[in-house]
C-alpha positions as CSV (number, residue, x, y, z in Angstrom):
1,M,103.8,103.7,68.1
2,M,105.1,106.3,70.4
3,E,101.7,107.9,70.7
4,F,100.2,104.5,71.6
5,V,102.9,104.0,74.3
6,F,102.1,107.5,75.7
7,W,98.4,107.2,75.9
8,V,98.4,103.6,77.2
9,S,100.9,104.6,79.9
10,V,98.8,107.7,80.9
11,F,95.7,105.5,81.1
12,L,97.4,102.9,83.3
13,I,98.7,105.7,85.6
14,V,95.2,107.2,85.9
15,Y,93.2,104.0,85.9
16,P,93.9,102.6,89.5
17,Y,93.3,106.0,91.1
18,A,90.3,107.3,89.1
19,V,88.7,104.8,86.7
20,Y,88.8,101.8,89.0
21,P,87.1,103.7,91.9
22,L,84.3,104.8,89.6
23,L,83.8,101.3,88.3
24,V,83.6,100.1,91.9
25,L,81.1,102.7,92.9
26,G,79.0,101.9,89.8
27,L,79.0,98.2,90.3
28,G,78.3,98.6,94.0
29,R,75.2,100.6,93.2
30,L,73.9,98.1,90.7
31,K,74.3,95.2,93.1
32,P,75.1,96.3,96.7
33,R,76.0,93.9,99.4
34,P,75.3,95.7,102.7
35,V,76.9,94.4,105.9
36,R,74.2,93.0,108.2
37,T,75.6,94.4,111.5
38,R,73.9,93.7,114.8
39,S,74.7,93.9,118.5
40,S,77.1,91.0,119.4
41,M,79.5,90.4,122.4
42,P,81.6,87.3,121.6
43,M,84.7,86.5,123.5
44,V,87.5,88.7,122.1
45,T,91.3,88.3,122.2
46,V,93.4,91.4,121.4
47,V,96.8,90.5,120.1
48,I,99.5,93.2,120.3
49,P,102.9,92.3,118.7
50,A,105.7,94.4,120.1
51,Y,109.4,94.9,119.7
52,N,111.1,97.5,122.0
53,E,107.9,99.5,122.6
54,A,108.5,100.6,126.2
55,N,107.6,104.1,125.4
56,C,104.0,103.3,124.3
57,I,103.0,99.7,125.3
58,A,101.5,100.7,128.7
59,A,99.1,103.2,127.1
60,T,98.2,100.7,124.4
61,V,97.4,97.9,126.8
62,Q,95.4,100.2,129.1
63,N,93.5,101.5,126.1
64,K,92.3,98.0,125.3
65,L,91.3,97.3,128.9
66,D,89.3,100.5,128.9
67,Q,87.2,99.5,125.9
68,E,83.4,99.7,126.1
69,Y,83.2,95.9,126.1
70,P,82.4,93.3,128.9
71,K,85.6,92.8,130.9
72,D,84.9,89.1,131.3
73,K,84.9,88.7,127.5
74,L,88.2,90.5,126.8
75,Q,91.7,88.9,126.7
76,V,94.8,91.0,125.8
77,I,97.9,89.1,124.7
78,V,101.1,91.1,124.2
79,V,103.6,89.0,122.2
80,S,107.1,90.4,122.7
81,D,109.3,89.5,119.7
82,G,112.6,89.6,121.6
83,S,112.3,93.0,123.1
84,T,115.3,94.3,125.0
85,D,114.2,97.7,126.3
86,G,111.9,96.7,129.3
87,T,108.7,96.2,127.3
88,D,108.1,92.9,128.9
89,D,108.5,94.3,132.5
90,I,106.0,97.0,131.8
91,V,103.4,94.4,130.6
92,L,104.0,92.3,133.6
93,E,103.2,95.2,135.9
94,F,99.6,95.1,134.9
95,N,97.6,93.6,137.7
96,D,94.9,92.2,135.6
97,S,94.2,88.6,134.8
98,A,93.0,89.6,131.3
99,V,96.5,90.7,130.3
100,Q,99.0,88.0,129.2
101,L,102.6,88.4,128.1
102,L,104.0,85.9,125.5
103,R,107.7,86.2,125.2
104,R,109.6,85.1,122.1
105,N,113.4,85.0,122.5
106,G,114.3,84.7,118.8
107,R,113.1,87.7,116.8
108,E,111.3,86.7,113.7
109,G,108.9,89.5,112.9
110,K,105.1,90.3,113.1
111,A,103.8,87.3,111.2
112,A,105.6,84.7,113.3
113,A,104.6,86.6,116.5
114,L,100.9,86.6,115.5
115,N,101.0,83.0,114.5
116,E,102.1,82.0,117.9
117,A,99.9,84.4,119.9
118,V,96.7,83.2,118.1
119,R,97.3,79.7,119.5
120,Y,96.8,81.1,123.0
121,A,93.7,83.1,122.0
122,A,90.6,82.3,124.0
123,G,88.3,84.5,121.9
124,E,86.0,83.7,119.0
125,V,87.3,86.9,117.5
126,V,90.9,88.0,117.3
127,V,91.5,91.7,117.2
128,F,94.9,93.0,115.9
129,S,96.5,96.2,117.3
130,D,99.9,97.7,116.7
131,A,101.9,98.5,119.8
132,N,101.2,102.2,119.4
133,S,97.6,102.0,118.2
134,I,95.1,103.7,120.4
135,F,91.5,102.6,119.7
136,A,88.4,104.7,120.1
137,P,86.4,103.4,123.2
138,D,83.8,101.7,121.0
139,A,86.2,100.2,118.3
140,I,86.0,96.6,119.5
141,R,82.2,96.7,119.9
142,Y,81.8,97.9,116.3
143,M,84.1,95.3,115.0
144,A,82.1,92.6,116.7
145,E,78.9,94.0,115.2
146,N,80.4,93.5,111.7
147,L,81.5,90.0,112.4
148,A,77.9,89.2,113.5
149,D,77.2,89.0,109.8
150,S,78.0,85.3,108.9
151,E,79.4,86.4,105.5
152,V,82.0,88.7,107.1
153,G,85.3,87.1,108.1
154,Y,87.5,90.1,108.6
155,V,86.8,93.8,109.4
156,T,89.2,96.8,109.5
157,G,88.7,100.4,110.5
158,H,89.8,104.0,110.1
159,L,93.4,104.4,111.1
160,I,94.2,108.1,111.8
161,F,97.9,109.2,111.6
162,L,98.8,112.0,114.0
163,S,101.9,114.2,113.7
164,D,103.5,117.1,115.5
165,G,103.0,119.6,112.7
166,P,102.2,120.1,109.0
167,G,104.6,118.7,106.5
168,L,104.8,116.4,103.5
169,I,104.2,113.2,105.6
170,D,101.4,114.8,107.5
171,S,99.6,116.2,104.4
172,G,100.5,113.3,102.1
173,V,99.5,110.5,104.5
174,G,96.4,112.3,105.5
175,A,95.2,112.8,101.9
176,Y,96.1,109.2,101.0
177,Q,94.2,107.7,103.9
178,R,91.1,109.8,103.2
179,Y,91.2,108.6,99.6
180,E,91.8,104.9,100.6
181,N,88.9,105.0,103.1
182,W,86.6,106.4,100.4
183,L,87.7,103.6,98.1
184,R,87.3,101.0,100.8
185,L,83.7,102.1,101.4
186,G,83.0,101.4,97.7
187,E,84.8,98.1,97.8
188,T,82.9,97.0,100.9
189,R,79.5,97.8,99.2
190,L,80.6,95.7,96.2
191,G,82.0,92.8,98.3
192,S,85.4,92.9,99.9
193,I,88.2,95.4,100.3
194,I,91.8,94.7,99.1
195,G,94.2,95.4,101.9
196,T,93.5,96.5,105.5
197,N,94.9,98.7,108.2
198,G,97.2,96.6,110.2
199,G,96.9,98.7,113.3
200,V,93.1,98.1,113.7
201,G,91.3,95.0,112.5
202,A,89.6,91.7,113.6
203,I,89.2,88.2,112.2
204,R,87.1,85.2,113.1
205,R,89.4,82.9,115.1
206,D,88.4,79.9,113.0
207,L,89.4,81.6,109.8
208,Y,92.9,82.5,110.9
209,A,95.6,80.7,109.0
210,D,99.3,80.9,109.8
211,T,101.2,83.3,107.6
212,P,104.8,82.7,106.4
213,K,107.0,84.9,108.5
214,A,108.4,86.9,105.6
215,L,104.9,88.0,104.4
216,I,102.7,90.9,105.5
217,T,99.8,89.7,107.6
218,D,97.7,92.9,107.0
219,F,97.6,91.9,103.3
220,V,97.8,88.0,103.3
221,L,95.2,87.3,106.0
222,P,92.4,89.3,104.3
223,L,93.2,87.6,101.0
224,T,93.1,84.2,102.8
225,V,89.6,85.1,104.1
226,I,88.4,86.1,100.6
227,A,89.8,82.9,99.1
228,G,87.8,81.0,101.7
229,G,84.5,82.6,100.6
230,H,84.1,85.2,103.3
231,R,84.0,89.0,103.0
232,V,86.6,91.6,104.2
233,V,84.9,94.9,105.1
234,F,85.7,98.4,106.2
235,D,83.7,100.2,108.9
236,P,84.6,103.9,109.3
237,R,83.0,103.8,112.8
238,V,86.0,101.7,113.9
239,K,88.6,104.3,114.7
240,S,92.2,104.1,115.9
241,H,95.1,106.5,115.9
242,E,98.9,106.2,115.6
243,T,101.8,108.6,115.4
244,A,102.9,109.1,111.8
245,N,106.5,108.8,110.6
246,A,108.0,112.3,111.2
247,E,110.8,111.9,108.6
248,L,110.6,111.3,104.9
249,G,113.3,108.7,105.1
250,S,111.4,106.6,107.6
251,E,108.2,106.8,105.5
252,F,110.1,105.8,102.4
253,R,111.7,102.8,104.1
254,M,108.2,101.8,105.4
255,R,106.8,102.0,101.9
256,V,109.6,99.9,100.5
257,R,109.0,97.3,103.2
258,V,105.2,97.2,102.8
259,G,105.6,97.1,99.0
260,L,108.1,94.3,99.0
261,R,106.1,92.1,101.5
262,S,102.9,92.8,99.6
263,L,104.5,91.7,96.3
264,Q,105.6,88.5,98.1
265,G,102.0,88.2,99.5
266,L,100.6,88.5,96.0
267,A,102.9,85.8,94.8
268,Y,101.9,83.6,97.7
269,M,98.2,84.2,97.1
270,R,98.5,84.2,93.3
271,R,95.5,81.9,92.9
272,L,93.3,84.9,93.6
273,L,94.5,86.5,90.3
274,N,92.7,83.7,88.3
275,P,89.7,85.6,86.8
276,L,87.9,82.3,86.0
277,R,87.9,81.2,89.6
278,Y,87.8,84.5,91.4
279,P,86.5,87.1,88.9
280,L,85.7,89.9,91.4
281,A,88.8,89.4,93.6
282,S,91.2,89.2,90.6
283,F,89.7,92.4,89.1
284,C,90.0,94.3,92.4
285,I,93.5,93.0,93.2
286,F,94.9,93.8,89.8
287,S,93.2,97.2,89.7
288,H,93.9,98.3,93.3
289,K,97.3,96.8,93.9
290,V,99.2,95.4,90.9
291,L,98.8,98.4,88.7
292,R,99.8,100.7,91.5
293,Y,103.0,98.8,92.2
294,L,103.9,98.9,88.6
295,G,103.0,102.6,88.2
296,F,106.6,103.8,88.2
297,I,107.1,101.9,84.9
298,F,104.2,103.7,83.3
299,M,105.4,107.0,84.7
300,I,108.8,106.6,83.0
301,L,107.2,105.5,79.7
302,A,104.8,108.4,79.7
303,L,107.5,111.0,80.4
304,V,110.0,109.5,77.8
305,S,107.4,109.2,75.1
306,N,106.0,112.7,75.8
307,I,109.5,114.1,75.3
308,G,109.8,112.3,72.0
309,L,106.3,113.5,70.9
310,A,106.9,117.2,71.9
311,E,108.2,118.1,68.5
312,T,105.1,116.7,66.7
313,G,102.7,119.4,67.8
314,L,101.3,121.9,70.3
315,L,99.2,119.3,72.2
316,Y,102.2,117.3,73.2
317,Q,104.2,120.4,74.0
318,V,101.4,121.5,76.4
319,L,101.2,118.1,77.9
320,L,105.0,118.0,78.4
321,G,104.8,121.4,80.1
322,L,102.2,120.0,82.5
323,H,104.2,116.9,82.9
324,L,107.4,118.7,83.9
325,T,105.4,121.1,86.2
326,A,104.0,118.1,88.1
327,Y,107.5,116.7,88.6
328,A,108.8,120.1,89.6
329,L,106.1,120.5,92.2
330,A,106.8,117.0,93.5
331,L,110.6,117.6,93.8
332,L,109.9,121.0,95.5
333,G,107.7,119.3,98.0
334,L,110.4,116.8,98.8
335,S,112.8,119.6,99.5
336,S,113.1,121.0,103.0
337,G,110.7,123.6,104.2
338,P,108.4,124.9,101.4
339,P,106.0,127.7,102.5
340,G,102.7,126.5,103.9
341,W,100.6,127.5,100.9
342,L,103.0,125.8,98.6
343,R,103.1,122.7,100.8
344,R,99.4,122.2,100.2
345,I,99.9,122.3,96.5
346,T,103.0,120.0,96.5
347,A,101.8,117.4,99.0
348,A,99.9,115.1,96.6
349,P,102.5,115.0,93.8
350,S,105.4,114.7,96.3
351,Y,103.8,111.8,98.1
352,L,102.9,110.1,94.9
353,L,106.5,110.4,93.6
354,M,107.9,109.2,96.9
355,S,105.6,106.2,96.9
356,S,106.3,105.4,93.3
357,A,110.1,105.4,94.0
358,A,109.5,103.2,97.0
359,F,107.5,100.7,94.9
360,A,110.2,100.7,92.3
361,M,112.7,99.8,95.0
362,A,110.3,97.1,96.3
363,V,110.0,95.6,92.9
364,F,113.8,95.5,92.5
365,K,114.2,93.8,95.9
366,F,111.4,91.4,95.1
367,L,113.0,90.4,91.8
368,R,116.3,90.0,93.6
369,G,114.7,87.7,96.1
370,D,115.1,89.9,99.2
371,T,113.0,89.3,102.4
372,M,112.2,91.7,105.2
373,A,110.4,90.0,108.1
374,T,111.7,92.4,110.8
375,W,112.3,96.2,111.1
376,R,112.8,98.9,113.6
377,P,109.6,100.4,115.0
378,R,108.6,103.7,113.3
379,A,111.9,103.8,111.5
380,G,111.0,101.5,108.6
C-alpha cells in the first residue's frame, strides 16, 4: 500500500509539469488549430485599474498613447479604486481627449473596477493593463490581429518581469514564466490556454461579463470566454514588462492571493470541469491548475511514504537521498544570499517549494471561506 501511495504521489507531482505538456504538444500536432491573424484596426479601449500608483501611472498612460496604433481609435480609461496618493491628479494632467479618469470612492478591488470601467468603453476591443505594465510599441496592434480571427475571444501576451539584480525571485519567476509561455504556445495550438497574464491582454467587448469582485479576472474572464465557445490564445509577439516583487515575502503573499482567488474562480466556473460537456477544457483545467494547486498534498505523501519505504531496499534509500537533497537545495535557496553559482542550482526547487507552500495556504484560506478582493500594490 505504501509503495502505491509513493508512486501515485510522485506521478501526480510530475504529471502537470512534464506529462501534461507532452500530451498537449502531441495532441496539438495531431489536430492543430492555428490562429488566423490578419491586419485589423478596430476601436480599442485600454483599461488600467489603479490604486495608489502615483509613482508609475504617468509612464503607463503615456506608453499606451505612444502605441503604434491609430490615435483616433484609441481610448485610455484609468479607473482609480479609491487612490489617496495623487494618482488621480496625475491622470488629470494629461491634455489628451483619449485619456479618461474614472474615480471610485469605495475601494472594492480590480474586478469591481474593471466591471465599471468597461461600461464606459467605446472600443470593440478592451485591452487590460496593470498600472505598472509597459507595453512594447506594437503590443495592441498584435492583439487586434489575433482578435481578427472570429474564433478568438481573448488574447494574452508575454509579460516580462524585471528586477534590480539576480536572486531567487528574479531567477525563479523568470524560469517559471519561460516554462509557462512554452506551455501556452502548446495549449494555443491545441485550442485555448488556461490562465492569462493580467498585465497584458485583450477581450472582445461583447464577450465581457461582469466578474464577482472577490474573484480574479485574469482567470475567470478567459474561462467565461471558453465556456461561450470562443478561444483564448497566447501570442509571444505581444510583449509587456513589469517590475517583479523584490522580496520573497511579497512574492509569497502574491502567490497566496492569486491561488485563493483562482480556487474561488474554479468554484465559480465549475461547470467547465464537466468532461461530458467540456472535454478539452476540463482536461486542461484539471491538469494545468487543479493538480498544481493540490501538489503540496502529493509532496507530503511522497516524502512520508519514501521515509517509510527506505528500510525496504536500496532503491528507496537512493530516492530518499535525492528527495532530501532537493528539499535541502530548496531551503538553502530560500535562505539569504547563497553564492551566484549555487543560486542557479537552487532557484527552481526554491521557487517550487515557496509556490507549493503558498498554494497550501491558499487552499486553507479557501476552505475557511476567506476572500481577498483588495491588496497593496506590489506587496501582495
